[in-house]
Backbone as CSV, one residue per row, in Angstrom:
resi,resn,N_x,N_y,N_z,CA_x,CA_y,CA_z,C_x,C_y,C_z
1,MET,-24.125,17.964,-18.433,-23.052,16.972,-18.558,-22.838,16.390,-17.062
2,TYR,-22.977,15.052,-17.050,-22.922,14.481,-15.805,-21.777,13.536,-15.177
3,GLU,-21.644,13.734,-14.025,-20.486,13.159,-13.491,-20.627,11.697,-13.143
4,VAL,-19.681,10.940,-13.779,-19.766,9.378,-13.501,-18.812,8.817,-12.669
5,SER,-18.991,8.036,-11.639,-18.091,7.731,-10.627,-17.625,5.967,-11.207
6,VAL,-16.676,5.890,-11.376,-15.894,4.434,-11.709,-15.271,3.905,-10.918
7,HIS,-15.882,2.898,-10.250,-14.981,2.320,-9.122,-14.157,0.893,-9.745
8,ALA,-13.022,1.263,-9.884,-11.957,0.452,-10.585,-11.714,-0.620,-9.468
9,LEU,-11.722,-0.534,-8.443,-11.284,-1.472,-7.117,-12.354,-1.334,-6.287
10,ARG,-13.129,-2.270,-5.578,-13.964,-2.303,-4.492,-13.704,-3.549,-3.756
11,GLY,-13.421,-2.922,-2.198,-13.380,-3.828,-1.135,-12.160,-4.829,-1.487
12,VAL,-11.324,-4.394,-1.946,-9.962,-5.117,-2.209,-9.120,-5.355,-1.014
13,THR,-9.037,-6.418,-0.383,-7.827,-6.494,0.846,-6.739,-7.546,0.478
14,ILE,-5.506,-7.103,0.298,-4.319,-8.189,0.081,-3.160,-7.930,0.565
15,SER,-2.604,-8.929,1.328,-1.511,-8.782,1.982,-0.394,-9.688,1.336
16,ILE,0.550,-9.145,0.830,1.678,-9.952,-0.035,2.900,-10.114,0.857
17,THR,3.350,-11.143,0.953,4.659,-11.501,1.664,5.902,-11.182,0.983
18,GLU,6.734,-10.568,1.515,8.045,-10.285,0.695,8.614,-11.494,0.112
19,GLY,9.035,-11.313,-0.966,9.741,-12.532,-1.777,8.770,-13.041,-2.562
20,GLN,7.553,-12.951,-2.466,6.703,-13.776,-3.280,6.667,-13.344,-4.867
21,PHE,6.251,-14.277,-5.664,6.249,-14.042,-6.986,4.783,-14.208,-7.274
22,VAL,3.966,-12.979,-7.578,2.412,-13.001,-7.599,1.930,-12.898,-8.858
23,VAL,1.035,-13.573,-9.331,0.329,-13.235,-10.815,-1.207,-12.695,-10.509
24,ILE,-1.248,-11.662,-11.066,-2.813,-10.881,-11.020,-3.399,-11.128,-12.339
25,LEU,-4.376,-12.112,-12.169,-5.105,-12.448,-13.302,-6.372,-11.569,-13.684
26,GLY,-7.126,-11.355,-14.581,-8.389,-11.004,-14.864,-8.617,-10.589,-16.200
27,PRO,-9.920,-10.266,-16.788,-10.053,-9.807,-17.968,-9.835,-8.262,-18.019
28,SER,-9.870,-7.616,-19.506,-9.732,-6.350,-19.181,-10.776,-5.361,-18.648
29,GLY,-10.445,-4.384,-17.808,-11.297,-3.613,-16.959,-11.661,-4.292,-15.656
30,SER,-10.849,-5.288,-15.059,-11.168,-5.963,-14.022,-10.394,-5.366,-12.879
31,GLY,-9.485,-4.412,-13.265,-8.943,-3.653,-12.011,-7.300,-3.924,-12.122
32,LYS,-6.817,-4.788,-12.832,-5.426,-5.243,-12.713,-4.330,-4.242,-12.505
33,THR,-4.329,-3.493,-13.923,-3.437,-2.448,-14.015,-3.438,-1.100,-12.563
34,THR,-4.927,-1.137,-12.548,-5.435,-0.047,-11.382,-4.260,-0.403,-10.160
35,LEU,-4.405,-1.707,-9.587,-3.987,-2.523,-8.894,-2.526,-2.223,-8.612
36,LEU,-1.702,-2.395,-9.832,-0.629,-2.300,-9.959,0.095,-0.999,-9.541
37,ASN,-1.027,0.102,-10.533,-0.437,1.425,-10.256,-0.481,2.084,-8.878
38,LEU,-1.679,1.494,-8.025,-1.599,1.976,-6.475,-0.676,1.594,-5.942
39,VAL,-0.220,0.321,-6.097,1.170,-0.263,-5.269,2.294,0.394,-5.766
40,GLY,2.390,0.874,-7.074,3.721,1.677,-7.372,3.912,3.108,-7.018
41,GLY,2.454,3.508,-6.437,2.536,5.051,-6.310,2.143,5.816,-7.385
42,LEU,1.638,5.257,-8.573,1.229,6.107,-9.876,-0.081,6.769,-9.619
43,ASP,-0.908,5.978,-8.926,-2.377,6.414,-8.658,-2.725,6.408,-7.166
44,ASN,-3.347,7.063,-6.882,-3.894,7.532,-5.211,-5.317,6.814,-4.872
45,PRO,-5.491,6.035,-3.863,-6.853,5.482,-3.785,-7.826,6.791,-3.236
46,THR,-9.121,6.571,-3.581,-10.176,7.580,-2.970,-10.114,6.970,-1.573
47,LYS,-10.078,5.636,-1.347,-10.613,5.231,0.013,-9.814,4.165,0.279
48,GLY,-9.429,3.920,1.368,-8.518,2.733,1.878,-7.108,3.162,2.239
49,GLU,-6.237,2.015,2.435,-4.783,2.057,2.645,-3.861,1.405,1.769
50,ILE,-2.499,1.805,1.556,-1.614,0.979,1.021,-0.450,1.102,1.727
51,LEU,0.001,-0.001,2.185,1.072,-0.054,3.031,1.908,-0.952,2.184
52,VAL,3.511,-0.499,2.077,4.419,-1.088,1.641,5.642,-1.188,2.602
53,LYS,6.005,-2.214,3.143,6.973,-2.202,3.977,6.525,-1.363,5.273
54,LYS,5.292,-1.732,5.620,4.781,-0.525,6.693,4.700,0.892,6.313
55,GLN,5.190,1.350,5.259,5.075,2.656,4.680,3.808,2.941,4.217
56,PRO,3.042,3.993,4.892,1.636,4.237,4.254,1.847,4.962,2.992
57,ILE,1.589,4.407,1.742,2.234,4.960,0.457,0.848,6.041,0.287
58,HIS,-0.369,5.735,0.732,-1.467,6.612,0.284,-1.458,7.857,1.111
59,GLN,-0.434,8.083,1.892,-0.353,9.433,2.817,0.957,10.242,2.401
60,LEU,1.716,9.736,1.573,3.019,10.355,1.037,2.418,11.922,0.344
61,ASN,3.279,12.634,0.523,3.255,13.710,-0.392,3.860,13.651,-1.951
62,ASP,3.807,14.607,-2.698,4.382,14.326,-3.995,5.701,14.072,-4.238
63,LYS,6.679,14.733,-3.376,7.792,14.797,-3.418,8.312,12.997,-2.768
64,GLU,7.479,12.948,-1.498,7.964,11.550,-1.160,7.327,10.421,-1.935
65,LEU,6.307,10.616,-2.650,5.961,9.623,-3.509,6.797,9.586,-4.871
66,THR,7.571,10.417,-5.278,8.624,10.363,-6.377,9.777,9.722,-5.644
67,ASN,9.985,9.951,-4.649,11.265,9.172,-3.978,10.990,7.792,-3.490
68,TYR,9.502,7.432,-3.314,9.140,5.926,-3.328,9.369,5.452,-4.568
69,ARG,8.714,5.911,-5.673,8.895,5.153,-7.010,10.322,5.126,-7.490
70,ARG,11.284,6.132,-7.195,12.516,6.144,-7.816,13.326,5.121,-7.231
71,TYR,13.147,4.862,-5.668,14.038,4.070,-4.854,13.580,2.682,-4.666
72,GLU,12.261,2.435,-4.427,11.572,1.124,-3.775,10.966,0.306,-4.973
73,VAL,10.848,1.048,-6.169,9.984,0.243,-7.182,10.411,0.257,-8.347
74,GLY,10.276,-1.073,-9.288,11.146,-1.306,-10.435,9.625,-1.439,-11.267
75,PHE,9.447,-0.792,-12.550,8.489,-0.880,-13.422,8.813,-1.660,-14.720
76,VAL,7.982,-2.604,-14.994,8.249,-3.344,-16.514,7.086,-3.597,-17.209
77,PHE,6.898,-2.783,-18.309,5.773,-2.516,-18.930,5.705,-3.633,-20.510
78,GLN,4.673,-3.557,-20.955,4.401,-4.321,-22.186,5.177,-3.957,-23.248
79,PHE,5.159,-2.445,-23.513,6.043,-1.731,-24.336,7.188,-1.370,-23.589
80,PHE,8.642,-1.552,-24.051,9.778,-1.606,-23.625,10.190,-0.041,-23.186
81,ASN,9.665,0.892,-24.013,9.872,2.557,-23.564,11.375,2.539,-23.359
82,LEU,12.314,2.036,-24.194,13.813,2.201,-24.214,14.005,3.536,-24.942
83,LEU,15.064,4.003,-24.658,15.480,5.565,-25.445,16.229,4.950,-26.502
84,SER,15.478,5.430,-27.669,16.286,4.686,-29.022,17.575,5.120,-29.301
85,SER,17.785,6.287,-28.953,19.377,6.831,-29.184,20.417,6.403,-28.269
86,LEU,20.097,5.363,-27.423,21.136,5.127,-26.427,21.224,3.575,-26.512
87,THR,22.298,2.995,-26.061,22.622,1.708,-26.504,21.989,1.023,-25.190
88,ALA,22.108,-0.293,-25.272,21.350,-0.982,-24.189,21.901,-0.735,-22.543
89,LEU,23.369,-0.480,-22.686,24.074,-0.213,-21.654,23.824,1.244,-21.157
90,GLU,24.134,2.119,-21.828,23.262,3.594,-21.691,21.874,3.657,-21.423
91,ASN,21.008,2.690,-21.885,19.587,2.783,-21.067,19.463,2.483,-19.837
92,VAL,20.598,1.588,-19.271,20.502,1.115,-17.930,21.146,2.036,-16.955
93,GLU,22.217,2.558,-17.651,23.094,3.625,-16.778,22.373,4.801,-16.396
94,TYR,21.280,5.149,-17.445,20.592,6.234,-17.442,19.576,6.193,-16.220
95,ALA,19.043,5.150,-16.029,18.167,4.929,-15.124,18.736,4.992,-13.743
96,LEU,19.895,4.804,-13.764,20.822,4.322,-12.540,21.371,5.981,-12.078
97,GLU,21.684,6.605,-13.136,22.051,8.110,-12.859,21.139,8.883,-12.283
98,LEU,19.847,8.642,-12.677,18.689,9.389,-11.829,18.614,9.111,-10.338
99,VAL,18.877,7.988,-9.884,18.615,7.699,-8.471,20.199,7.524,-7.769
100,GLY,21.280,7.223,-8.570,22.631,7.245,-7.769,22.620,5.749,-7.216
101,LEU,23.673,5.627,-6.414,23.977,4.240,-5.606,23.756,4.716,-4.012
102,PRO,23.407,3.819,-3.450,23.285,4.341,-1.928,24.735,4.101,-1.184
103,VAL,24.878,5.237,-0.165,26.245,5.316,0.375,25.943,4.649,1.841
104,GLU,26.483,3.369,2.174,26.174,2.553,3.424,26.551,3.604,4.524
105,GLY,25.431,3.344,5.147,25.321,4.326,6.829,25.128,5.781,6.631
106,THR,24.708,6.074,5.364,24.326,7.515,5.093,22.951,7.589,4.272
107,SER,22.399,8.823,4.284,21.284,8.962,3.280,21.946,9.849,1.995
108,LYS,22.979,9.408,1.629,23.687,10.111,0.598,23.480,9.263,-0.672
109,ARG,23.490,9.677,-1.847,23.602,8.738,-3.120,24.883,9.193,-4.049
110,ASP,25.781,7.950,-4.365,26.791,8.083,-5.231,26.426,8.188,-6.588
111,HIS,27.111,8.997,-7.273,26.684,9.177,-9.059,28.323,9.021,-9.672
112,ASP,28.968,8.155,-8.923,30.138,8.011,-9.692,30.110,7.521,-11.029
113,PRO,30.370,7.912,-12.231,29.996,7.033,-13.367,30.653,5.704,-13.632
114,LYS,31.996,5.540,-12.969,32.675,4.453,-13.141,31.700,3.220,-12.360
115,LYS,31.473,3.558,-11.046,30.566,2.479,-10.432,28.989,2.442,-10.730
116,ILE,28.486,3.426,-11.472,27.132,3.477,-12.012,27.348,2.108,-13.177
117,ARG,28.458,2.462,-14.228,28.856,1.625,-15.299,28.745,0.259,-14.983
118,GLU,29.584,0.055,-13.909,29.735,-1.366,-13.383,28.358,-2.032,-12.827
119,LYS,27.841,-1.230,-12.155,26.445,-1.954,-11.632,25.314,-1.937,-12.877
120,ALA,25.367,-1.195,-13.851,24.579,-1.233,-14.978,24.890,-2.751,-15.629
121,LEU,26.492,-3.166,-15.808,27.068,-4.147,-16.615,26.594,-5.372,-15.974
122,GLY,26.440,-5.423,-14.625,26.176,-6.360,-13.577,24.376,-6.617,-13.965
123,ALA,23.749,-5.698,-14.016,22.321,-5.913,-14.348,22.161,-6.449,-15.723
124,LEU,22.581,-6.242,-16.739,22.487,-6.724,-17.930,23.133,-8.029,-18.178
125,GLN,24.156,-8.271,-17.400,24.725,-9.846,-17.209,23.775,-10.571,-16.678
126,GLU,22.916,-10.194,-15.668,21.807,-10.702,-14.914,20.844,-11.287,-15.783
127,VAL,20.528,-10.536,-16.671,19.363,-10.800,-17.567,20.058,-11.541,-18.985
128,GLY,21.249,-11.782,-18.896,21.837,-12.388,-20.065,21.997,-11.643,-21.236
129,LEU,22.551,-10.510,-20.960,22.769,-9.240,-22.265,24.266,-8.981,-22.166
130,GLU,25.185,-9.646,-21.678,26.373,-8.972,-21.335,27.112,-9.068,-22.814
131,ASP,26.588,-9.628,-23.816,27.336,-9.466,-25.238,26.366,-8.729,-25.881
132,HIS,25.655,-7.935,-25.496,24.806,-6.849,-26.443,24.833,-5.452,-25.760
133,THR,25.626,-5.128,-25.035,25.695,-3.846,-24.213,25.625,-2.640,-25.226
134,ASP,26.399,-2.822,-26.128,26.632,-1.924,-27.341,25.878,-1.378,-28.266
135,LYS,24.677,-2.525,-28.360,23.645,-2.381,-29.266,22.461,-1.326,-28.829
136,PHE,22.000,-0.666,-29.906,20.868,0.068,-29.649,19.592,-0.606,-29.953
137,PRO,18.462,-0.235,-29.344,17.178,-1.196,-29.302,16.611,-1.446,-30.440
138,SER,17.016,-0.757,-31.854,16.799,-0.915,-33.151,17.390,-2.513,-33.424
139,GLN,18.596,-2.776,-32.971,19.273,-3.898,-33.312,19.126,-5.074,-32.438
140,LEU,18.132,-4.836,-31.617,17.721,-5.975,-30.607,16.525,-6.639,-30.953
141,SER,16.114,-7.858,-30.680,15.024,-8.438,-30.843,14.019,-7.693,-29.660
142,GLY,12.708,-8.147,-30.052,11.850,-7.862,-28.740,12.155,-8.592,-27.589
143,GLY,12.508,-9.529,-27.380,12.802,-10.290,-26.136,13.949,-9.720,-25.623
144,GLN,14.929,-9.276,-26.309,16.289,-8.654,-25.801,15.807,-7.515,-25.181
145,GLN,14.873,-6.515,-26.055,14.710,-5.129,-25.576,13.685,-5.324,-24.276
146,GLN,12.926,-6.293,-24.247,12.293,-6.417,-22.692,13.087,-6.730,-21.478
147,ARG,14.432,-7.613,-22.082,15.222,-7.983,-20.943,16.036,-6.628,-20.715
148,VAL,16.466,-5.785,-21.632,17.322,-4.371,-21.109,16.307,-3.492,-20.196
149,ALA,14.806,-3.586,-20.603,14.110,-2.870,-19.745,13.813,-3.631,-18.268
150,ILE,13.952,-5.021,-18.179,13.990,-5.505,-16.767,15.336,-5.003,-16.217
151,ALA,16.442,-5.103,-16.908,17.793,-4.938,-16.316,17.781,-3.339,-15.644
152,ARG,17.090,-2.441,-16.492,16.712,-0.940,-16.152,15.865,-1.004,-15.009
153,ALA,15.018,-1.852,-14.825,14.140,-1.894,-13.553,14.598,-2.194,-12.177
154,ILE,15.735,-3.194,-12.308,16.591,-3.960,-11.170,17.687,-3.411,-11.017
155,VAL,18.249,-2.594,-11.729,19.515,-2.062,-11.251,19.525,-0.997,-10.199
156,LYS,18.353,-0.718,-9.825,18.384,0.123,-8.852,17.990,-0.394,-7.387
157,ASP,18.026,-1.857,-7.683,17.568,-2.707,-6.342,16.198,-2.332,-5.444
158,PRO,15.139,-2.513,-6.359,13.881,-2.130,-5.812,13.404,-3.046,-4.955
159,SER,12.458,-2.700,-3.915,12.146,-3.758,-3.015,10.872,-4.768,-3.607
160,VAL,10.528,-3.925,-4.845,9.064,-4.695,-5.403,9.346,-4.443,-6.778
161,LEU,8.805,-5.367,-7.686,9.111,-5.097,-9.141,8.011,-5.694,-9.974
162,LEU,7.164,-4.538,-10.614,5.999,-4.567,-10.814,5.961,-4.458,-12.268
163,CYS,5.277,-5.754,-12.897,5.394,-5.904,-14.301,3.773,-5.897,-15.106
164,ASP,3.579,-5.105,-15.928,2.239,-5.061,-16.578,2.300,-5.678,-17.942
165,GLU,1.911,-6.949,-17.900,1.747,-7.568,-19.424,2.991,-7.682,-19.937
166,PRO,4.261,-8.120,-19.374,5.704,-8.179,-19.969,5.927,-8.972,-21.059
167,THR,4.752,-9.836,-21.342,5.153,-10.644,-22.498,3.957,-10.583,-23.301
168,GLY,3.322,-9.527,-23.128,2.099,-9.220,-23.955,2.483,-9.045,-25.652
169,SER,3.521,-8.442,-25.811,3.718,-8.263,-27.302,4.725,-9.095,-27.864
170,LEU,5.077,-10.247,-27.031,6.133,-11.252,-27.562,5.474,-12.596,-27.888
171,ASP,6.174,-13.088,-28.767,5.864,-14.730,-29.234,6.178,-15.641,-27.994
172,TYR,5.546,-16.758,-28.243,5.920,-17.663,-26.963,7.292,-17.974,-26.512
173,GLU,8.094,-18.393,-27.407,9.570,-18.713,-27.096,10.148,-17.517,-26.340
174,THR,9.862,-16.287,-26.965,10.257,-15.234,-26.165,9.773,-14.683,-24.876
175,GLY,8.599,-14.798,-24.817,7.753,-14.878,-23.637,8.640,-15.635,-22.687
176,ILE,8.671,-17.087,-22.701,9.237,-17.971,-21.691,10.527,-17.354,-21.535
177,GLN,11.435,-16.806,-22.321,12.671,-16.366,-21.791,12.519,-15.313,-20.892
178,VAL,11.955,-14.463,-21.225,11.476,-13.065,-20.124,10.994,-13.757,-18.875
179,LEU,10.082,-14.634,-18.766,9.488,-15.037,-17.509,10.686,-15.688,-16.987
180,SER,11.558,-16.571,-17.608,12.563,-17.123,-16.933,13.357,-16.132,-16.309
181,VAL,13.970,-15.169,-16.938,14.599,-13.874,-16.266,13.826,-13.300,-14.899
182,LEU,12.653,-13.321,-15.135,12.006,-12.455,-13.848,11.831,-13.499,-12.965
183,HIS,11.591,-14.834,-12.986,11.428,-15.883,-11.867,12.791,-16.209,-11.349
184,ALA,13.952,-15.881,-12.156,15.123,-15.951,-11.571,15.680,-14.908,-10.800
185,ILE,15.343,-13.747,-11.170,15.776,-12.388,-10.216,14.712,-12.657,-9.061
186,SER,13.420,-13.129,-9.035,12.904,-13.034,-7.879,13.470,-14.168,-6.742
187,ARG,13.926,-15.019,-7.419,14.414,-16.305,-6.346,15.768,-15.822,-6.019
188,LYS,16.652,-15.342,-6.743,17.940,-14.897,-6.417,17.946,-13.918,-5.342
189,ASP,17.212,-12.786,-5.803,17.271,-11.866,-4.795,16.114,-11.558,-3.649
190,HIS,15.139,-12.502,-3.761,14.321,-12.592,-2.787,13.553,-11.405,-2.847
191,ARG,13.138,-11.068,-4.142,12.654,-9.828,-4.610,11.106,-10.042,-4.878
192,THR,10.173,-9.283,-4.614,8.612,-9.426,-4.661,8.443,-9.011,-5.937
193,VAL,7.856,-9.786,-6.781,7.376,-9.699,-7.979,5.613,-9.697,-8.276
194,LEU,5.254,-8.579,-8.689,3.810,-8.610,-8.932,3.537,-8.510,-10.453
195,LEU,3.048,-9.543,-11.294,2.989,-9.527,-12.686,1.389,-9.723,-12.966
196,VAL,1.198,-8.646,-13.962,-0.288,-8.578,-14.339,-0.203,-9.335,-15.730
197,THR,-1.354,-10.337,-15.968,-1.456,-10.686,-17.027,-3.072,-10.927,-17.373
198,HIS,-3.275,-11.361,-18.594,-4.710,-12.005,-18.779,-4.233,-13.581,-19.072
199,ASN,-3.306,-14.240,-19.145,-2.899,-15.351,-19.564,-2.793,-15.957,-18.255
200,THR,-3.615,-17.044,-18.497,-3.952,-18.091,-17.284,-2.742,-18.980,-16.984
201,GLU,-2.021,-19.537,-18.243,-1.104,-20.264,-18.071,0.228,-19.864,-17.168
202,ILE,0.342,-18.618,-17.288,1.594,-17.811,-16.600,1.463,-17.924,-15.085
203,ALA,-0.038,-18.182,-14.773,-0.202,-18.343,-13.166,0.220,-19.414,-12.667
204,LYS,0.409,-20.460,-13.462,1.048,-21.784,-13.100,2.586,-21.537,-12.537
205,MET,3.319,-20.650,-12.636,4.559,-20.366,-12.255,4.679,-19.464,-11.155
206,ALA,3.582,-19.125,-10.456,3.555,-18.174,-9.439,3.417,-18.838,-8.098
207,ASP,3.829,-18.052,-7.144,3.747,-18.586,-5.584,2.344,-18.678,-5.494
208,ARG,1.695,-17.416,-6.145,0.408,-17.070,-5.533,-0.504,-16.544,-6.766
209,THR,-1.522,-16.670,-7.048,-2.399,-16.145,-8.006,-3.749,-15.366,-7.376
210,ILE,-3.722,-14.170,-7.505,-4.912,-13.217,-7.216,-5.845,-13.144,-8.580
211,LYS,-6.917,-13.371,-8.672,-7.715,-13.269,-9.869,-9.013,-11.983,-9.427
212,LEU,-8.805,-11.039,-10.374,-9.892,-9.724,-10.199,-10.920,-9.961,-11.305
213,ARG,-12.017,-9.634,-10.926,-13.249,-9.467,-11.882,-14.068,-8.012,-11.252
214,SER,-14.261,-7.343,-12.126,-15.269,-6.079,-11.912,-14.626,-5.329,-10.583
215,GLY,-13.266,-5.376,-10.484,-12.591,-4.559,-9.296,-12.840,-5.322,-8.178
216,GLN,-13.054,-6.665,-7.722,-13.058,-7.197,-6.721,-12.393,-8.644,-6.915
217,VAL,-11.699,-9.050,-5.552,-11.017,-10.413,-5.510,-11.796,-11.486,-5.521
218,VAL,-11.825,-12.343,-6.505,-12.767,-13.360,-6.692,-12.035,-14.794,-6.418
219,GLU,-10.598,-14.798,-6.397,-9.726,-15.882,-6.237,-8.583,-15.482,-5.488
220,ASP,-8.084,-16.089,-4.542,-6.765,-15.954,-3.923,-6.076,-17.002,-3.662
221,HIS,-4.917,-17.606,-4.674,-4.830,-19.196,-4.560,-3.245,-19.076,-4.394
222,LEU,-2.728,-20.068,-3.515,-1.364,-20.322,-3.181,-1.114,-21.449,-3.946
223,ASN,-0.042,-21.292,-4.622,0.281,-22.447,-5.456,1.537,-23.226,-4.985
224,GLU,1.247,-24.536,-4.341,2.323,-25.280,-3.622,3.301,-25.844,-4.365
225,THR,2.928,-26.016,-5.757,4.055,-26.740,-6.838,4.203,-25.913,-7.969
226,PRO,4.386,-24.844,-7.797,4.649,-23.840,-9.021,5.556,-24.281,-10.142
227,LEU,5.153,-24.325,-11.413,5.996,-25.001,-12.528,7.211,-23.816,-12.798
228,LYS,7.913,-24.457,-13.443,9.402,-23.622,-14.065,8.756,-23.081,-15.296
229,PRO,9.100,-21.761,-15.451,8.763,-21.126,-16.561,8.903,-22.022,-18.085
230,GLU,10.002,-22.817,-18.017,10.085,-23.399,-19.322,9.042,-24.916,-19.253
231,GLU,8.447,-25.029,-18.227,7.226,-25.837,-18.458,5.930,-25.475,-18.899
232,LEU,5.801,-24.149,-19.020,4.534,-23.580,-19.446,4.405,-23.825,-20.850
233,SER,3.223,-23.541,-21.325,3.094,-23.656,-22.685,1.514,-23.109,-22.892
234,TRP,1.255,-22.267,-24.147,0.169,-21.648,-24.307,0.044,-21.504,-26.055
């Protein structure tokens, strides 16, 4: 039995400005998801550094990494991963119950159910689902479920939102709706968004596009005139 080393990323050096909407493009196996997982603290690099807000993620221990993922990062995946037995509101509340609300001037977290419900309702309103709070995932369309997943990700006010093929299982019209929500969140909250996709059309709405091939950056492009999501077509 032989050991085989697979280099998912090689010599990748990227610096991302706070508040940028970045699309990461590339074919399957190019290293897109690995890059996202490294930034999200889901994977550790064998070499190199990962700094988020000057914090060396690659040097954190297990407990520190858990806290980093819990408080600093929001994840949105292709498949929504909602809890089927909970309503839309309860799915978002559950995510916030795990982390609590920051108490200004202290390191404490507030788990007051009333405040958590109010914050969760605000997140659902932000993604346009204030009229669907009591519906279960099975009663929602695919796009609505993805918007619940986005609300769940943003309710804790993460520094960075990591999206792995968030429109991959959606039709065109629904995909545009989801992209519009992500774009609005990025602009309103000046939130950094990294979105992985194989769809080159989506890159036209990005502030910046990074193309990967065989684990290396082959193009890093700043878009001076990004399109609005509703202007995209594929």
